[in-house]
C-alpha positions as CSV (number, residue, x, y, z in Angstrom):
1,M,12.6,26.7,-13.3
2,K,9.3,25.6,-14.9
3,S,6.0,26.1,-13.1
4,L,5.0,23.3,-10.7
5,I,1.3,23.8,-11.5
6,P,0.1,21.8,-14.5
7,A,-0.1,24.0,-17.7
8,L,-3.5,22.4,-18.6
9,V,-6.0,22.8,-15.8
10,F,-8.9,20.5,-16.4
11,A,-12.4,21.8,-15.7
12,F,-14.0,18.6,-14.4
13,S,-14.5,18.3,-10.6
14,A,-15.5,15.1,-8.9
15,C,-18.8,15.6,-7.2
16,A,-18.0,13.5,-4.2
17,E,-15.0,12.9,-1.9
18,P,-13.1,9.6,-2.2
19,V,-14.7,6.7,-0.4
20,F,-13.3,3.1,0.0
21,V,-14.9,-0.1,1.4
22,D,-12.8,-2.6,3.4
23,R,-12.7,-5.9,1.5
24,A,-10.0,-7.7,3.5
25,A,-12.6,-10.3,4.2
26,G,-12.7,-11.1,0.5
27,L,-9.2,-12.7,0.7
28,S,-9.4,-16.4,1.0
29,M,-7.2,-16.4,4.0
30,R,-5.4,-13.9,6.4
31,H,-2.0,-13.0,5.0
32,V,0.8,-11.4,7.1
33,Y,4.3,-10.3,6.1
34,D,6.3,-11.3,9.1
35,G,9.8,-12.0,10.4
36,G,12.7,-10.6,12.4
37,W,15.1,-7.8,11.6
38,E,15.7,-9.1,8.0
39,H,12.1,-8.4,7.3
40,F,11.9,-4.9,8.9
41,V,12.0,-3.8,5.3
42,G,10.3,-5.3,2.2
43,G,6.8,-6.7,2.1
44,G,5.8,-6.1,-1.5
45,V,2.9,-7.4,-3.7
46,A,2.8,-8.1,-7.4
47,V,-0.4,-7.3,-9.3
48,L,-0.8,-9.4,-12.5
49,D,-3.5,-11.2,-14.5
50,C,-2.0,-14.7,-14.3
51,N,-5.0,-16.6,-15.9
52,G,-6.1,-14.3,-18.7
53,D,-9.5,-13.5,-17.3
54,D,-8.9,-9.7,-17.2
55,R,-9.1,-9.7,-13.4
56,P,-5.9,-8.7,-11.6
57,D,-4.5,-11.3,-9.3
58,L,-2.0,-10.8,-6.4
59,F,1.3,-12.6,-5.5
60,A,2.3,-11.4,-2.0
61,A,5.6,-11.6,-0.2
62,G,5.4,-13.3,3.2
63,G,8.7,-12.8,4.9
64,E,9.2,-15.8,7.1
65,N,5.7,-16.9,6.2
66,P,5.1,-18.5,2.7
67,A,4.6,-16.1,-0.2
68,R,1.0,-16.5,-1.4
69,L,-0.9,-16.2,-4.7
70,F,-4.5,-14.8,-4.5
71,V,-6.6,-15.4,-7.6
72,N,-9.3,-12.8,-8.3
73,I,-12.8,-14.3,-8.5
74,T,-14.7,-11.0,-8.3
75,V,-18.0,-11.7,-10.2
76,G,-18.2,-8.3,-12.0
77,P,-17.8,-4.5,-11.9
78,G,-18.8,-3.1,-8.5
79,A,-19.3,-6.5,-6.9
80,P,-17.4,-7.1,-3.6
81,I,-13.7,-7.8,-4.4
82,T,-13.1,-11.5,-3.7
83,F,-10.0,-13.8,-4.0
84,T,-9.3,-17.5,-3.7
85,E,-5.9,-18.9,-2.9
86,G,-3.9,-20.2,-5.8
87,T,-1.5,-23.1,-5.7
88,P,0.1,-23.0,-2.3
89,S,3.6,-21.8,-2.2
90,D,6.5,-23.1,-0.1
91,I,8.7,-20.1,-0.9
92,R,9.8,-18.4,2.3
93,G,12.2,-15.6,3.0
94,T,10.5,-13.4,0.4
95,T,10.8,-9.6,0.6
96,G,9.3,-8.6,-2.7
97,T,7.7,-9.7,-6.0
98,Y,7.6,-8.1,-9.5
99,P,5.7,-9.3,-12.6
100,L,7.1,-9.3,-16.1
101,D,7.2,-11.7,-19.1
102,I,10.8,-12.7,-19.1
103,D,10.8,-15.3,-21.8
104,G,8.2,-13.6,-24.1
105,D,5.7,-16.5,-24.2
106,G,2.8,-14.3,-23.2
107,F,2.5,-15.6,-19.7
108,L,3.6,-13.3,-16.9
109,D,6.5,-14.5,-14.8
110,I,7.6,-13.3,-11.4
111,A,10.9,-12.0,-10.0
112,V,11.0,-13.0,-6.4
113,L,13.2,-11.0,-4.0
114,R,14.5,-12.9,-1.0
115,V,16.7,-13.0,2.0
116,G,18.8,-15.6,0.4
117,P,19.1,-16.5,-3.4
118,D,16.5,-14.7,-5.5
119,M,14.2,-16.6,-7.8
120,L,12.7,-16.3,-11.3
121,L,9.3,-18.0,-11.6
122,R,8.0,-18.9,-15.0
123,G,4.3,-18.3,-15.4
124,G,2.0,-20.8,-17.2
125,P,-1.6,-21.4,-17.8
126,D,-4.1,-21.0,-15.0
127,C,-1.7,-19.2,-12.7
128,S,0.8,-22.0,-12.5
129,F,4.4,-21.0,-11.6
130,T,7.6,-23.0,-11.6
131,D,11.2,-22.1,-10.7
132,A,13.0,-21.4,-14.0
133,S,16.1,-19.7,-12.4
134,S,18.6,-22.4,-13.5
135,E,17.1,-22.9,-16.9
136,W,17.5,-19.2,-17.6
137,G,21.1,-19.2,-16.3
138,F,20.1,-17.1,-13.3
139,H,22.4,-18.0,-10.4
140,P,22.1,-15.3,-7.8
141,R,24.3,-15.1,-4.7
142,D,23.0,-15.4,-1.2
143,A,22.1,-11.8,-0.4
144,W,19.5,-9.7,1.2
145,T,17.5,-8.3,-1.8
146,T,15.1,-5.3,-1.3
147,A,14.9,-3.7,-4.7
148,F,14.3,-4.6,-8.4
149,S,13.9,-3.1,-11.8
150,A,14.1,-4.4,-15.4
151,I,14.3,-3.1,-19.0
152,W,14.7,-4.7,-22.5
153,E,17.8,-3.4,-24.1
154,Q,17.8,-3.2,-27.9
155,G,18.3,-6.4,-29.7
156,Q,17.9,-8.6,-26.7
157,S,15.4,-11.5,-26.2
158,L,15.6,-11.3,-22.4
159,P,15.3,-8.3,-20.2
160,T,18.2,-6.8,-18.3
161,L,17.5,-7.3,-14.5
162,A,18.7,-5.1,-11.6
163,F,18.6,-6.6,-8.1
164,G,19.2,-4.2,-5.3
165,H,20.8,-5.5,-2.1
166,Y,20.6,-4.1,1.4
167,V,23.0,-4.9,4.2
168,D,25.8,-7.4,3.7
169,R,24.9,-10.0,6.3
170,A,28.3,-11.7,6.1
171,N,30.1,-8.5,7.2
172,P,31.2,-9.1,10.8
173,D,31.3,-5.4,11.5
174,G,27.7,-4.9,10.3
175,P,24.9,-4.0,10.1
176,F,25.9,-0.3,10.4
177,E,28.1,0.9,7.5
178,A,27.9,-2.6,6.0
179,C,25.8,-1.8,2.9
180,D,26.0,-4.4,0.1
181,T,26.6,-3.8,-3.6
182,S,23.9,-4.7,-6.1
183,D,23.8,-6.8,-9.3
184,L,22.9,-6.2,-12.9
185,Y,22.2,-9.3,-15.0
186,R,22.3,-8.9,-18.8
187,P,21.3,-11.7,-21.2
188,D,24.0,-13.7,-22.8
189,G,22.1,-15.2,-25.7
190,N,19.1,-17.0,-24.2
191,V,20.4,-17.2,-20.7
192,Y,21.9,-14.8,-18.2
193,G,25.6,-14.2,-17.8
194,T,27.7,-13.3,-14.8
195,P,26.3,-10.2,-13.2
196,E,27.9,-6.8,-13.3
197,I,28.4,-5.2,-9.9
198,I,26.5,-2.0,-9.1
199,A,28.8,0.0,-6.8
200,P,29.1,1.8,-4.5
201,G,26.2,0.3,-2.5
202,F,24.3,2.4,0.0
203,C,21.6,-0.1,1.1
204,A,19.2,0.0,-1.8
205,L,15.5,-0.1,-1.0
206,S,14.0,0.8,-4.3
207,M,15.1,0.9,-8.0
208,L,13.6,2.2,-11.2
209,I,14.9,2.1,-14.7
210,S,13.3,5.1,-16.6
211,D,14.0,7.1,-19.7
212,W,13.4,10.2,-17.7
213,Q,14.7,12.6,-20.4
214,R,12.8,10.8,-23.1
215,K,15.9,10.5,-25.3
216,G,15.9,6.8,-25.7
217,D,18.5,6.3,-23.0
218,P,17.0,4.6,-19.9
219,E,18.9,5.0,-16.6
220,L,18.8,3.2,-13.3
221,R,17.7,5.3,-10.3
222,I,18.3,3.9,-6.8
223,S,16.8,5.1,-3.5
224,N,19.0,4.2,-0.5
225,D,18.4,3.8,3.3
226,R,20.5,6.4,5.0
227,H,20.2,4.5,8.3
228,Y,22.9,2.1,7.1
229,Y,24.8,4.5,4.8
230,V,28.5,4.4,4.6
231,R,29.7,7.9,5.1
232,G,28.8,10.2,2.2
233,G,25.9,8.0,0.9
234,Y,23.2,9.5,-1.3
235,E,20.5,8.6,-3.9
236,Q,22.0,7.3,-7.1
237,M,21.6,7.2,-10.8
238,F,23.5,4.9,-13.2
239,R,23.8,4.8,-17.0
240,L,23.2,1.2,-18.1
241,N,25.5,0.7,-21.1
242,P,28.2,0.9,-20.1
243,L,27.3,0.7,-16.4
244,T,28.6,3.9,-14.9
245,E,27.3,6.2,-12.2
246,H,25.7,9.3,-13.5
247,T,26.2,12.1,-11.0
248,K,25.6,15.2,-13.0
249,D,21.7,15.3,-13.3
250,W,20.8,13.6,-10.0
251,P,21.3,15.9,-7.0
252,H,23.2,14.4,-4.1
253,V,20.3,14.0,-1.8
254,S,20.7,11.8,1.3
255,L,17.5,10.3,2.6
256,W,16.4,7.3,4.6
257,G,15.1,6.3,1.2
258,M,12.4,3.6,1.0
259,G,10.5,3.9,-2.3
260,I,10.4,5.5,-5.7
261,A,7.4,6.5,-7.9
262,S,7.6,8.3,-11.2
263,Q,4.9,10.2,-13.1
264,D,4.5,13.4,-15.1
265,I,2.3,15.7,-12.9
266,T,3.3,19.1,-14.5
267,G,1.9,18.4,-17.9
268,D,5.2,18.7,-19.9
269,G,5.5,15.0,-20.7
270,L,8.5,14.4,-18.5
271,P,8.2,12.2,-15.3
272,E,8.7,13.6,-11.9
273,V,10.1,11.5,-9.1
274,M,8.6,10.8,-5.7
275,M,10.9,9.4,-3.0
276,T,9.7,8.2,0.4
277,S,11.7,8.3,3.5
278,M,11.8,8.6,7.3
279,G,10.8,12.2,7.5
280,D,10.0,14.2,4.3
281,Q,8.5,12.4,1.3
282,L,10.5,14.2,-1.4
283,L,8.9,15.1,-4.8
284,Q,11.5,16.2,-7.3
285,I,10.4,18.1,-10.5
286,N,12.0,17.0,-13.8
287,T,13.4,20.0,-15.6
288,G,14.6,18.0,-18.6
289,T,18.2,18.3,-17.6
290,G,17.9,17.4,-14.0
291,F,15.7,17.6,-10.9
292,V,14.7,20.3,-8.4
293,N,12.8,19.8,-5.1
294,A,9.2,20.7,-5.2
295,P,8.1,23.5,-2.9
296,Y,6.6,22.6,0.5
297,E,3.4,24.3,-0.5
298,I,2.6,21.6,-3.1
299,G,1.4,19.4,-0.3
300,T,3.4,16.2,-0.9
301,Y,6.0,16.2,1.9
302,A,3.7,14.4,4.3
303,H,6.5,14.5,7.0
304,V,4.4,13.8,10.1
305,P,1.1,11.9,10.8
306,F,-1.9,14.0,9.8
307,I,-4.1,12.6,12.5
308,G,-3.4,12.1,16.2
309,D,-1.0,14.1,18.4
310,D,2.2,12.3,17.3
311,G,4.5,15.0,15.9
312,R,7.5,12.7,15.3
313,P,8.5,12.1,11.7
314,S,6.6,9.7,9.5
315,T,8.2,6.7,7.7
316,G,7.0,6.4,4.1
317,W,7.4,3.2,2.1
318,H,5.5,2.5,-1.1
319,A,4.4,5.5,-3.1
320,E,2.2,5.3,-6.2
321,F,0.5,7.8,-8.5
322,G,-3.0,7.2,-9.8
323,D,-6.2,9.0,-10.7
324,I,-8.5,7.9,-7.8
325,D,-11.6,9.9,-8.9
326,N,-11.0,9.9,-12.7
327,D,-11.0,13.7,-12.8
328,G,-8.0,13.8,-15.1
329,R,-5.5,14.7,-12.3
330,M,-3.0,12.3,-10.8
331,D,-3.4,11.6,-7.1
332,L,-0.8,10.0,-4.8
333,F,-1.0,7.1,-2.3
334,I,1.8,6.6,0.3
335,A,2.0,3.6,2.6
336,K,3.4,4.6,6.0
337,G,4.6,2.7,9.1
338,N,7.4,2.6,11.7
339,V,10.2,0.2,10.9
340,D,9.5,-1.6,14.2
341,Q,9.4,0.4,17.4
342,M,11.8,3.2,16.6
343,P,11.2,5.8,19.3
344,S,12.5,8.6,17.1
345,N,9.7,8.1,14.6
346,A,5.9,8.0,14.7
347,I,4.5,4.7,15.9
348,H,0.9,5.1,14.7
349,D,1.4,6.6,11.2
350,P,-1.6,6.7,8.9
351,N,-1.3,6.0,5.2
352,N,-1.7,9.0,2.9
353,L,-4.2,9.6,0.1
354,L,-3.2,12.9,-1.4
355,M,-5.8,14.1,-4.0
356,Q,-4.6,16.6,-6.5
357,S,-6.7,19.8,-6.8
358,A,-7.3,21.9,-9.9
359,D,-4.5,24.3,-8.8
360,G,-2.0,21.4,-8.8
361,K,-1.7,21.1,-5.0
362,F,-2.3,17.9,-3.1
363,V,-4.8,17.6,-0.3
364,E,-4.9,14.8,2.3
365,K,-8.1,12.7,2.1
366,A,-7.2,9.3,3.6
367,E,-9.2,9.7,6.8
368,M,-12.3,10.9,4.9
369,A,-11.9,8.0,2.5
370,G,-11.7,5.5,5.4
371,I,-8.2,4.1,4.6
372,A,-6.1,5.9,7.2
373,T,-5.0,2.7,8.9
374,T,-2.0,2.9,11.2
375,E,-0.4,-0.6,11.0
376,R,3.3,-0.9,9.9
377,S,2.5,-0.6,6.2
378,R,5.1,-1.5,3.6
379,G,4.2,-2.4,-0.1
380,A,1.0,-1.4,-1.8
381,A,-0.7,-1.1,-5.2
382,L,-3.3,0.9,-7.0
383,A,-5.2,-1.3,-9.4
384,D,-8.8,-1.8,-10.7
385,L,-9.5,-5.1,-9.1
386,D,-13.2,-5.3,-10.0
387,G,-13.2,-3.9,-13.5
388,D,-15.4,-0.9,-12.8
389,G,-12.9,1.8,-13.9
390,R,-12.0,2.9,-10.4
391,L,-8.6,2.3,-8.8
392,D,-8.7,0.1,-5.7
393,I,-5.9,-0.2,-3.1
394,V,-3.9,-3.1,-1.8
395,V,-1.8,-2.5,1.3
396,M,0.8,-4.9,2.7
397,N,1.6,-4.6,6.4
398,R,4.4,-6.0,8.6
399,R,3.1,-8.2,11.4
400,A,-0.5,-7.3,10.5
401,P,-3.0,-8.6,7.9
402,M,-2.9,-7.5,4.2
403,E,-5.6,-4.9,3.4
404,I,-7.9,-4.6,0.3
405,W,-9.8,-1.4,-0.2
406,Q,-12.5,-1.2,-2.9
407,N,-13.0,2.2,-4.5
408,A,-16.7,3.2,-3.9
409,T,-16.3,6.9,-4.8
410,T,-19.5,8.2,-6.5
411,N,-19.8,10.5,-9.6
412,T,-16.3,9.7,-10.8
413,G,-15.2,10.7,-14.3
414,H,-14.8,8.6,-17.4
415,W,-11.7,6.6,-17.9
416,A,-9.6,4.6,-20.3
417,G,-7.3,1.6,-19.7
418,I,-4.6,1.3,-22.3
419,E,-2.4,-1.8,-22.5
420,P,0.3,-1.8,-25.2
421,V,1.4,-5.3,-26.3
422,S,4.3,-6.4,-28.6
423,V,6.4,-9.4,-29.4
424,V,9.5,-10.6,-27.5
425,N,9.1,-7.7,-25.0
426,T,5.4,-8.6,-24.9
427,R,4.3,-5.9,-22.4
428,A,6.2,-3.2,-24.3
429,I,8.4,-2.3,-21.3
430,G,10.0,1.1,-22.0
431,A,7.1,2.3,-24.2
432,W,5.4,5.7,-23.6
433,V,1.7,5.9,-24.0
434,E,0.1,9.3,-24.7
435,L,-3.6,10.0,-24.4
436,R,-5.4,13.2,-25.7
437,F,-8.9,14.1,-24.5
438,G,-10.5,17.5,-24.6
439,D,-7.8,20.1,-24.3
440,K,-5.6,17.9,-22.1
441,A,-2.8,15.4,-22.8
442,E,-1.4,12.8,-20.4
443,V,1.5,10.4,-20.7
444,R,2.6,7.2,-18.9
445,E,5.8,5.2,-19.2
446,V,5.6,1.5,-19.1
447,T,8.2,0.4,-16.4
448,V,9.1,-2.5,-14.2
449,G,10.4,-1.5,-10.7
450,G,9.9,1.3,-8.3
451,G,7.4,1.4,-5.4
452,H,8.6,-0.6,-2.4
453,A,9.3,-4.3,-3.1
454,G,6.4,-4.8,-5.5
455,G,4.9,-3.7,-8.8
456,Q,2.3,-4.5,-11.4
457,A,1.7,-5.5,-15.0
458,G,-1.5,-4.5,-16.7
459,P,-3.4,-1.6,-18.3
460,L,-2.3,2.0,-17.8
461,H,-5.1,3.8,-16.2
462,F,-6.2,7.3,-17.4
463,G,-9.0,9.4,-15.8
464,L,-10.8,11.5,-18.4
465,G,-13.2,13.7,-16.3
466,S,-16.3,14.6,-18.3
467,E,-14.7,13.8,-21.7
468,T,-16.2,10.9,-23.7
469,A,-13.7,10.8,-26.6
470,A,-10.0,10.2,-26.6
471,E,-7.1,9.3,-28.9
472,V,-3.9,7.5,-28.2
473,R,-0.5,7.1,-29.6
474,V,2.4,4.8,-28.5
475,I,6.1,5.6,-28.6
476,W,7.4,2.0,-28.8
477,P,10.6,1.0,-26.9
478,E,12.7,1.3,-30.0
479,G,11.6,5.0,-30.3
480,V,9.1,4.7,-33.2
481,A,5.9,6.7,-32.6
482,S,2.5,5.5,-33.9
483,D,-0.1,7.7,-35.4
484,W,-2.8,9.1,-33.2
485,V,-5.7,6.7,-33.1
486,P,-9.2,7.2,-31.5
487,V,-10.0,4.8,-28.7
488,P,-13.3,4.0,-26.9
489,V,-13.6,5.1,-23.3
490,D,-14.7,3.4,-20.1
491,R,-13.0,0.1,-21.0
492,V,-9.6,-1.5,-21.3
493,I,-8.1,-1.6,-24.8
494,R,-5.0,-3.5,-25.8
495,V,-3.0,-1.8,-28.6
496,S,-0.5,-3.4,-30.8
497,R,1.7,-2.0,-33.6
498,N,0.3,-2.0,-37.1
499,G,2.7,-0.2,-39.3
500,T,2.4,3.4,-38.2
501,G,-1.1,2.7,-36.8
502,L,-2.4,0.7,-34.0
503,T,-4.6,-2.4,-33.8
504,L,-7.1,-2.2,-31.0
505,G,-8.3,-5.2,-29.1
506,H,-10.0,-6.2,-25.9
């Protein structure tokens, strides 16, 4: 088995511990994800620039409350993060939201996950959204949707969409052992056809389509909630075309699975997989032919609260990798929270901020950073909301207000934001972006899905440490690699294909 410690150890060390400032007051109104048992799960947020001003906006699920759009009006880098409410939404029953440009018109659309028929919202100028479900031939069934992922298959003008469903509410013997199947929608010309059934279903709570072997063959991974498993349930992987379950390279792990995150942390260019659950948060190392569990000593299991005297298991939901201090090493945020009042699990369960050390191990810093809140957290996001090159944090809570945390860490490293753009598949979903700086190389895959009930569209963030020069190449979704091209640092750069080269823009 390969080493779990990154092969390239970067010399830069941040000179200060992570620090965050509470900016929840910067939201135009208090927003709460609320509802009964059908909203014990879900509670995601989409991060997207919906008006072209290079400031990430938020579309937040509301459960029984309306979903809400928050438009970013932060005045500049380092200024207090501030939002105003966008056009009011009357969409209720939402569990999650994911941004992607479905019709290739350049405006980001939103897949809305619901308790009830899901929706596809077409984005337009100035953060306007309209229901385009019927126009696009999308006619979903009345289900309880809790997971989503998407990919552009070769030669298609529309993305393939995977909607993961939880419990079959129509089953009179439910909810236990009443997991629903899920649905895969492929384009039929310029509209969607009848969905293919993804079965067996083990109560999906997160999905991610990823080319994890980097062989041009993306596969669908599903994390499932063991609480409602039929007997013998496990985490799943499916080949997409034809749709068949792939059992060889995905170990039969049974979790109370809540979320998925994917990122190369070992330096070999292949993405690892982080799965959250009630109990252990399981990091699996990509060997190239399969996955093996990371050793306990790496520091990512986060199985019980790290503050307080509650020794009961934690409940992990949204997990996301990002370089918080721009030192060139990926860190990990995990949103935590009891399902409701489950006595077998920790009630006051702080969120985790696991900072990666030079030796490749992760160290808990959430309390020191000021973000160890203990509400029932669900979805979350790491994104640079004020444009200062430091990743901020959004946290969605069940029956408690949404949180905004502004990164105020001092003496952080340099950074680069790389956003590949293309035609048809305008956000280049399925592309790989590689960045070289100093003696180090990092890689990101452009995906839609994962996390818990929410995701983001926008620049890929790279921390560079003390390095002030970098070069990038893009392996486009069809497998063609660009040349290496120098890019300026400490800013966001959009890159588009220009023969074997890249055209750089702002």
